[in-house]
C-alpha positions as CSV (number, residue, x, y, z in Angstrom):
1,M,-13.2,12.0,9.9
2,T,-14.8,15.3,8.8
3,P,-15.2,16.5,5.2
4,A,-12.3,18.9,5.7
5,Q,-10.0,16.2,7.1
6,I,-10.5,13.9,4.1
7,Q,-10.1,16.8,1.7
8,D,-6.8,17.6,3.4
9,R,-5.6,14.2,2.6
10,I,-5.8,14.7,-1.2
11,L,-2.4,14.4,-2.8
12,Y,-3.5,14.8,-6.4
13,R,-6.7,15.7,-8.2
14,D,-7.8,16.1,-11.8
15,G,-10.9,15.4,-13.8
16,L,-10.3,11.6,-13.9
17,M,-8.9,10.7,-10.5
18,L,-7.9,11.6,-7.0
19,I,-5.0,10.2,-5.0
20,L,-5.5,10.1,-1.3
21,D,-3.1,9.7,1.6
22,K,-4.9,6.8,3.3
23,P,-4.5,6.8,7.1
24,A,-3.3,3.6,8.7
25,G,-5.8,1.6,10.7
26,L,-8.8,2.5,8.7
27,P,-10.3,-0.1,6.2
28,V,-11.1,1.3,2.7
29,H,-14.6,-0.1,2.8
30,A,-17.0,-1.7,5.3
31,G,-16.5,-5.3,6.1
32,P,-19.3,-7.8,7.0
33,A,-19.6,-6.3,10.5
34,G,-19.7,-2.7,9.2
35,G,-17.8,-0.1,11.2
36,P,-15.7,2.9,10.3
37,N,-14.3,2.9,6.8
38,L,-12.8,5.4,4.3
39,E,-15.4,4.9,1.6
40,R,-18.2,6.3,3.8
41,H,-16.5,9.7,3.5
42,F,-16.2,9.8,-0.3
43,D,-19.2,12.1,-0.7
44,A,-17.0,14.9,0.5
45,L,-14.8,14.3,-2.6
46,R,-17.3,14.9,-5.3
47,F,-16.2,18.5,-6.0
48,G,-19.2,19.2,-8.2
49,F,-19.5,15.7,-9.8
50,P,-22.9,14.0,-9.6
51,K,-21.5,10.9,-7.7
52,P,-18.7,10.3,-5.2
53,P,-15.5,8.8,-6.5
54,S,-14.9,5.0,-6.2
55,L,-11.9,2.9,-5.3
56,A,-9.6,2.0,-8.2
57,H,-7.7,-0.5,-6.1
58,R,-7.3,-1.2,-2.4
59,L,-4.9,-1.0,0.5
60,D,-5.0,-3.2,3.6
61,R,-6.6,-1.6,6.7
62,D,-3.2,-1.1,8.4
63,T,-1.3,0.1,5.3
64,S,-1.0,3.9,4.9
65,G,-0.3,6.1,1.9
66,C,-1.2,6.5,-1.8
67,L,-4.7,5.3,-2.8
68,I,-6.2,6.0,-6.2
69,L,-9.9,6.8,-6.7
70,G,-11.7,7.1,-10.0
71,R,-14.1,10.0,-10.3
72,H,-16.5,8.4,-12.7
73,A,-17.2,5.0,-14.4
74,K,-15.1,5.8,-17.6
75,A,-12.2,6.9,-15.5
76,L,-12.4,3.7,-13.4
77,R,-12.3,1.6,-16.5
78,K,-9.3,3.4,-17.9
79,I,-7.4,3.2,-14.6
80,G,-8.4,-0.5,-14.2
81,I,-6.9,-1.3,-17.6
82,L,-3.6,0.3,-16.5
83,F,-3.5,-1.8,-13.4
84,Q,-4.3,-4.9,-15.3
85,N,-1.5,-4.2,-17.8
86,G,1.1,-3.5,-15.1
87,K,1.4,0.2,-16.1
88,V,0.9,1.5,-12.5
89,D,4.2,2.1,-10.7
90,K,4.0,1.6,-7.0
91,T,6.6,2.3,-4.4
92,Y,6.3,1.1,-0.8
93,W,8.4,1.7,2.3
94,A,8.6,-0.8,5.1
95,V,10.5,-1.2,8.3
96,V,11.3,-4.9,8.9
97,A,13.1,-7.0,11.5
98,G,16.3,-8.5,10.4
99,T,18.6,-8.1,7.4
100,P,17.9,-9.2,3.9
101,P,20.3,-11.6,2.2
102,Q,21.4,-8.9,-0.3
103,E,21.3,-5.1,-0.5
104,S,18.8,-5.4,-3.3
105,G,17.0,-8.3,-4.9
106,R,13.9,-9.8,-6.4
107,I,11.4,-12.0,-4.6
108,E,9.5,-14.4,-6.8
109,L,7.1,-16.5,-4.7
110,P,3.7,-17.6,-5.8
111,L,1.0,-16.9,-3.2
112,A,-2.1,-18.8,-2.2
113,K,-4.9,-18.2,0.4
114,V,-5.4,-20.8,3.0
115,S,-8.1,-20.9,5.7
116,N,-9.5,-23.1,8.5
117,K,-12.4,-22.9,10.8
118,T,-10.4,-21.9,13.9
119,G,-7.6,-19.8,12.6
120,G,-9.2,-17.8,9.9
121,W,-7.3,-17.2,6.7
122,R,-3.8,-16.2,5.7
123,I,-1.6,-16.0,2.7
124,V,1.2,-18.5,2.1
125,G,3.9,-19.2,-0.4
126,S,2.8,-22.1,-2.7
127,P,4.0,-23.4,-6.0
128,D,0.3,-23.7,-6.9
129,G,-0.4,-20.1,-6.0
130,Q,-0.7,-17.0,-8.1
131,P,2.5,-15.5,-9.5
132,A,3.9,-12.7,-7.3
133,V,7.0,-10.6,-7.8
134,T,8.5,-7.9,-5.5
135,D,11.8,-6.0,-5.9
136,Y,13.5,-4.5,-2.8
137,V,16.3,-2.2,-2.0
138,V,17.8,-1.6,1.4
139,R,17.6,2.2,2.2
140,G,19.0,2.1,5.8
141,Q,19.5,0.0,8.9
142,A,19.8,0.4,12.7
143,D,19.3,-1.7,15.9
144,G,18.2,-4.8,14.1
145,L,15.7,-3.0,11.8
146,T,15.9,-2.4,8.1
147,W,14.2,0.2,6.0
148,L,13.2,-1.3,2.7
149,E,12.0,0.3,-0.5
150,L,9.8,-2.2,-2.3
151,T,8.3,-2.3,-5.8
152,P,5.6,-4.9,-6.2
153,H,5.1,-6.0,-9.8
154,T,1.9,-7.9,-9.0
155,G,-0.9,-6.9,-6.6
156,R,-1.6,-10.0,-4.5
157,T,-3.2,-9.8,-1.1
158,H,-0.6,-9.4,1.6
159,Q,2.1,-9.7,-1.0
160,I,4.7,-7.5,0.5
161,R,4.1,-8.8,4.0
162,V,4.5,-12.5,3.0
163,H,7.4,-11.8,0.6
164,C,9.4,-9.9,3.3
165,A,8.8,-12.7,5.8
166,S,10.0,-15.3,3.2
167,I,13.5,-13.7,3.2
168,G,13.6,-13.7,7.0
169,C,12.5,-10.0,7.4
170,P,9.0,-9.8,8.6
171,L,7.4,-6.3,9.0
172,V,7.4,-4.5,12.3
173,G,3.8,-4.7,13.6
174,D,2.9,-7.8,11.6
175,P,2.8,-10.8,14.1
176,Q,0.5,-12.7,11.6
177,Y,3.6,-13.3,9.5
178,G,6.2,-13.4,12.2
179,G,7.0,-9.8,12.8
180,P,7.5,-8.0,16.1
181,E,4.2,-7.0,17.7
182,G,3.2,-4.1,19.9
183,K,3.4,-1.4,17.2
184,P,1.2,-0.6,14.2
185,L,2.1,-2.2,10.9
186,H,5.1,-0.4,9.4
187,L,4.1,-0.5,5.7
188,H,3.5,2.7,3.7
189,S,2.5,3.2,0.1
190,R,5.1,5.9,-0.5
191,A,4.5,6.8,-4.1
192,I,2.3,5.9,-7.1
193,S,2.3,7.0,-10.8
194,L,0.5,6.0,-13.9
195,P,0.4,7.1,-17.6
196,L,-3.1,8.4,-17.4
197,Y,-2.8,10.7,-20.4
198,P,-1.2,9.3,-23.6
199,K,0.6,12.6,-24.6
200,R,1.7,13.6,-21.1
201,D,4.2,12.4,-18.6
202,P,2.9,9.9,-16.0
203,V,0.9,11.5,-13.1
204,G,1.1,10.5,-9.5
205,A,1.9,11.5,-6.0
206,V,4.1,10.9,-3.0
207,A,2.6,10.4,0.5
208,P,4.3,11.8,3.6
209,V,5.7,9.4,6.2
210,P,2.9,8.6,8.7
211,P,3.5,9.5,12.3
212,H,3.7,5.9,13.5
213,M,6.7,5.2,11.2
214,Q,8.7,8.3,11.7
215,A,10.9,7.2,14.6
216,A,11.9,3.9,13.1
217,L,12.6,5.4,9.7
218,A,14.6,8.2,11.3
219,A,16.7,5.7,13.2
220,C,17.4,3.9,9.9
221,G,18.6,7.2,8.3
222,F,15.5,8.8,6.8
223,T,15.5,12.5,6.5
224,E,13.0,14.8,4.7
225,A,15.4,14.9,1.8
226,S,15.2,11.1,1.4
């Protein structure tokens, strides 16, 4: 990714934060083995500041869409408090296999991380896990697929993926949790907003539908006016 390419992915910019349209398939930071990651390109996002911005939260490698960066330490602390207090509104779009039990609903399933030496780790529903809450609304359906709009009220690892699987609707491209394989993960951080300034309306951004989800969403009724 060139400096111009990452700058082209800016959805919102002010003196405290940036919102990027994160591409699917690229981790936000380097793992133990290193490799390509989004964070290594942040120097191109300084825009005159002495240091590059830093991640205010994270998205999974295969999730696309709105990602907030704080432009300095004070901004990161302010944004972090808003996340901790549940003041950041997040909207995700997903394409799942199957049909939810209702047109809209709330999934309340505590989540826990389990691991073993051979299979690695995964997230499971567990009464001893951390509280996790996700609201969903059906936006469209076609050919055994459903387009869901999801609002997570907590930020647990793999929350949307596990919650959707728990109601019999695993995400397309998510074989780890029972979804159809052979395609990229169909999960997109569509919009995000937060009350960053006390005397102004919340600020935020909407991320365009990524190329790998356009066909499935269009089949389920998505148009640019959606």
